[in-house]
C-alpha positions in Angstrom: 29.7 -70.0 6.8 32.7 -68.6 5.6 35.1 -71.3 5.8 35.6 -74.7 3.7 37.6 -77.6 4.3 39.0 -79.2 0.4 40.3 -82.6 0.3 42.7 -83.1 -2.2 43.5 -86.4 -3.9 44.4 -87.5 -7.4 41.1 -89.0 -8.3 39.8 -92.2 -10.0 37.8 -93.3 -13.0 34.3 -94.0 -13.0 33.8 -95.4 -16.2 36.4 -96.2 -19.1 35.9 -92.3 -20.4 36.7 -91.0 -17.0 39.6 -93.3 -17.0 41.2 -91.8 -20.7 40.7 -88.3 -19.0 42.4 -89.8 -15.9 45.4 -91.4 -17.9 45.3 -87.9 -20.3 45.6 -85.7 -17.3 48.1 -87.6 -15.6 50.5 -87.8 -18.4 50.2 -83.9 -19.4 50.9 -83.1 -15.6 54.7 -81.4 -15.9 55.1 -82.9 -12.3 54.3 -86.5 -13.7 56.2 -86.5 -16.8 58.9 -84.1 -16.8 59.4 -82.5 -19.7 59.5 -79.0 -20.4 58.3 -78.3 -23.4 54.2 -78.4 -23.6 53.7 -79.6 -26.6 56.3 -82.5 -26.8 54.6 -83.5 -23.1 51.1 -83.4 -24.8 52.6 -85.7 -27.8 54.2 -87.9 -25.6 51.1 -88.3 -23.2 48.9 -89.2 -25.8 51.0 -91.5 -27.3 51.4 -93.2 -23.7 47.3 -92.9 -23.6 47.0 -94.6 -26.5 49.1 -97.5 -25.9 47.8 -98.1 -22.0 44.0 -97.2 -22.0 43.0 -100.7 -23.3 44.8 -102.5 -20.5 44.2 -100.1 -17.7 40.5 -100.5 -18.6 40.9 -104.6 -18.4 42.2 -104.4 -15.2 39.5 -101.5 -13.7 36.8 -104.3 -14.9 38.6 -106.5 -12.7 37.5 -104.5 -10.0 34.0 -103.2 -11.1 34.6 -100.5 -13.9 35.6 -97.9 -11.6 38.0 -96.8 -8.8 36.8 -97.2 -5.1 38.4 -93.8 -4.7 35.5 -91.6 -5.2 32.8 -93.4 -3.5 34.9 -93.5 -0.4 36.0 -89.8 -0.9 32.8 -89.1 -0.8 31.7 -90.9 2.4 34.9 -89.0 4.1 33.4 -85.7 3.0 30.2 -86.6 4.2 31.4 -87.5 7.7 33.3 -84.2 8.0 30.9 -82.2 7.0 28.3 -83.8 9.9 31.2 -83.6 12.6 32.1 -79.5 11.5 28.8 -77.8 10.6 30.3 -74.2 10.5 32.7 -75.3 8.3 32.0 -76.5 4.4 33.5 -79.9 3.5 34.4 -80.8 0.0 36.7 -82.0 -2.8 38.9 -81.0 -5.7 40.8 -84.1 -7.3 43.6 -83.3 -9.8 42.7 -85.8 -12.8 39.5 -86.9 -12.7 35.7 -84.6 -11.6 35.4 -82.9 -9.3 38.4 -81.1 -10.2 39.8 -77.8 -8.8 38.0 -75.5 -11.2 34.8 -77.1 -10.2 35.3 -76.7 -6.3 36.4 -73.0 -7.0 32.9 -72.2 -8.4 31.4 -73.4 -5.8 33.4 -72.0 -3.2 32.8 -68.6 -5.1 29.0 -69.3 -5.0 28.5 -69.6 -1.3 30.8 -66.6 -1.1 33.1 -68.7 0.9 36.9 -66.6 1.4 38.6 -68.7 3.9 40.0 -72.3 2.6 41.8 -75.3 4.6 43.2 -77.3 2.2 44.2 -81.3 3.0 46.1 -83.1 0.7 45.3 -86.9 1.3 49.2 -87.7 1.0 50.5 -88.3 4.4 54.7 -88.0 2.8 55.3 -85.1 0.2 56.1 -85.0 -3.3 56.2 -82.8 -6.0 54.1 -85.5 -7.8 51.3 -85.4 -5.7 51.2 -82.7 -3.0 52.5 -80.3 -5.1 50.9 -81.1 -7.8 47.2 -80.9 -6.3 48.3 -77.3 -4.0 49.7 -75.7 -6.9 46.6 -76.7 -9.3 43.9 -75.3 -6.8 46.5 -71.9 -5.8 46.5 -71.4 -10.0 42.7 -71.8 -10.2 41.9 -69.7 -7.3 44.1 -67.1 -9.0 44.6 -65.2 -5.0 40.9 -64.7 -4.6 41.0 -66.9 -1.3 42.9 -66.7 1.9 44.4 -70.2 1.6 46.2 -72.3 4.5 47.9 -75.9 3.7 47.7 -78.7 6.2 51.3 -80.4 6.2 52.4 -84.0 5.3 50.8 -85.7 8.5 52.8 -89.0 8.4 54.8 -88.6 11.8 51.1 -87.8 13.1 51.1 -90.4 16.5 46.7 -90.7 16.0 47.4 -91.7 12.3 50.4 -94.3 13.1 48.1 -95.4 16.1 45.4 -96.1 13.5 48.1 -97.6 11.3 49.1 -100.0 13.5 46.1 -101.4 14.3 45.0 -102.2 11.0 48.4 -104.0 10.4 47.6 -106.4 13.4 44.5 -107.1 12.7 45.5 -109.1 9.8 47.7 -111.1 12.6 46.4 -114.4 13.1 46.0 -114.9 17.2 48.6 -112.6 17.5 51.5 -114.6 16.1 53.3 -111.7 15.0 56.3 -113.4 14.5 55.4 -115.9 11.9 54.5 -113.0 9.6 56.6 -111.0 7.4 55.3 -107.2 7.2 55.8 -105.4 3.7 55.0 -101.6 3.6 54.4 -100.8 0.0 54.7 -97.2 -1.4 53.8 -95.6 -5.0 57.3 -95.8 -6.6 58.9 -92.5 -7.9 61.2 -92.2 -11.3 64.8 -91.8 -9.7 65.4 -88.7 -11.8 62.5 -87.4 -9.7 64.2 -88.1 -6.2 67.5 -87.2 -7.7 65.7 -83.8 -8.7 65.2 -82.8 -5.2 62.2 -84.9 -4.2 61.6 -85.7 -0.7 59.1 -88.6 -0.9 61.7 -91.4 -0.4 63.1 -90.1 2.7 59.4 -89.4 4.0 58.2 -93.0 3.5 61.3 -94.0 4.9 61.5 -92.2 7.8 57.5 -92.8 8.3 58.5 -96.8 8.1 61.0 -96.4 10.5 58.7 -94.5 12.9 56.1 -97.6 12.4 59.0 -99.7 13.4 59.6 -98.3 16.7 56.1 -98.0 17.5 55.6 -102.1 17.4 59.1 -102.4 19.0 57.6 -100.0 21.7 54.3 -102.2 22.1 57.0 -105.3 22.1 55.7 -106.6 18.8 58.1 -108.3 16.5 57.4 -109.3 12.8 59.6 -111.7 11.2 60.8 -108.7 9.3 59.6 -105.3 8.4 60.2 -104.6 4.6 59.8 -101.6 2.6 59.4 -102.0 -1.5 57.8 -99.7 -4.1 54.8 -100.5 -6.3 53.5 -99.4 -9.5 56.4 -99.1 -11.7 56.3 -98.1 -15.4 58.0 -97.5 -18.5 61.8 -98.5 -19.1 63.3 -95.5 -17.1 65.0 -96.6 -13.5 62.8 -96.3 -10.1 63.4 -96.3 -6.9 64.2 -99.2 -5.1 63.4 -102.2 -4.5 60.4 -102.7 -6.2 57.3 -105.2 -4.5 57.8 -108.0 -7.1 61.2 -108.3 -6.4 60.8 -108.2 -2.6 58.2 -110.9 -2.7 60.6 -113.1 -3.9 62.3 -113.3 -0.6 59.3 -114.5 0.7 58.7 -118.2 -0.5 55.9 -120.2 2.4 55.9 -117.2 4.2 52.8 -115.5 6.0 53.0 -111.8 4.1 51.2 -108.4 5.6 50.9 -105.9 2.9 50.5 -102.1 4.4 49.6 -99.6 1.4 51.8 -96.8 3.4 51.7 -93.6 1.0 47.8 -93.9 0.2 45.1 -92.3 2.4 42.0 -93.7 -0.1 41.9 -97.1 -1.5 42.1 -96.9 -5.0 42.8 -99.1 -8.4 46.5 -99.4 -7.2 45.2 -100.9 -3.8 42.2 -102.8 -4.9 43.8 -104.4 -8.5 48.0 -103.6 -8.1 47.9 -105.1 -4.2 45.0 -107.0 -3.8 44.8 -108.9 -7.1 48.2 -108.5 -9.4 50.5 -108.7 -6.8 48.3 -111.2 -5.3 49.0 -113.6 -8.2 52.8 -113.0 -8.2 52.8 -114.0 -4.1 50.8 -117.2 -5.2 53.4 -118.2 -7.9 56.1 -117.5 -5.8 54.9 -119.6 -3.0 54.2 -117.3 -0.5 51.8 -119.3 2.2 49.8 -116.8 3.1 49.2 -113.5 1.6 47.3 -110.3 3.1 46.3 -106.3 2.4 45.5 -103.8 4.9 42.7 -101.3 3.8 43.9 -97.6 3.7 42.2 -95.3 6.3 39.1 -94.2 3.6 36.5 -92.8 5.5 36.8 -94.3 9.1 35.8 -92.7 12.4 39.4 -92.9 13.3 41.0 -91.3 10.2 37.3 -88.8 10.6 39.4 -87.9 14.3 42.4 -87.6 12.7 41.7 -84.9 10.6 39.7 -82.9 12.9 42.3 -82.7 15.2 45.1 -82.0 12.3 42.8 -78.9 11.6 42.4 -77.6 14.9 46.3 -77.8 15.3 46.4 -75.5 11.9 43.9 -73.1 13.1 46.2 -72.5 16.3 
């Protein structure tokens, strides 16, 4: 076995100590907190972590004291390993273990030299895709032959899976009674203004999925895009999900987390608890949140086909 498939993602806390580690590593990431001076960034990160860690932990306690991303990713790795007996399948997380350095040490011990990097982000962003890839590449120090899977939001099999998950939430095929909202993780406007293509790709993804629904003859009452997870006083890309929800009093709403592949605190807590409470306060009649692809057999098949394409 001389080849590995490495899944890349942000990671998530398994306990309170890891939550502080997650926050500290995230806000020390120059792709997230775009302060050029390392010392200044570290100081700002420390202040943010001090201010946010306790309230963030209270949120984690509402979802069982841990992010679901770790167990779900382990399950995805196991399913892929079963399908790929000739390839070693593993993972590297950006802000919590297993880190890229740990993954690389394991690959070195197995004397593996050829690696496929698979960022678990359907759309590209400097804050996610680039951050994860560059960390792994820097840690690898040119000792591997590496190729990376490109953003896959245009992949037909992937989008068929997204559509099927959305339709599973509709009662008796009464699509016109529902408003569909694609919720993407937000970004500060200045990151997009600096050339990050994430917003453009998310908008294009929504257009692809909307057109696919039209091709199937499925008409929701409306199809919308909004952004979640805004923090701090700076301007973020619009519209925000909490503002978007204000338009749907007495309506039935389906939320699809379009920028996430594995369920995490931002889907389990933000979408399914925090925004659900907002929806109830606004008088939204029905509020449903779709699951991420996670370790579904259909997504496993999508990964296999993407890998097969990149190797040809």
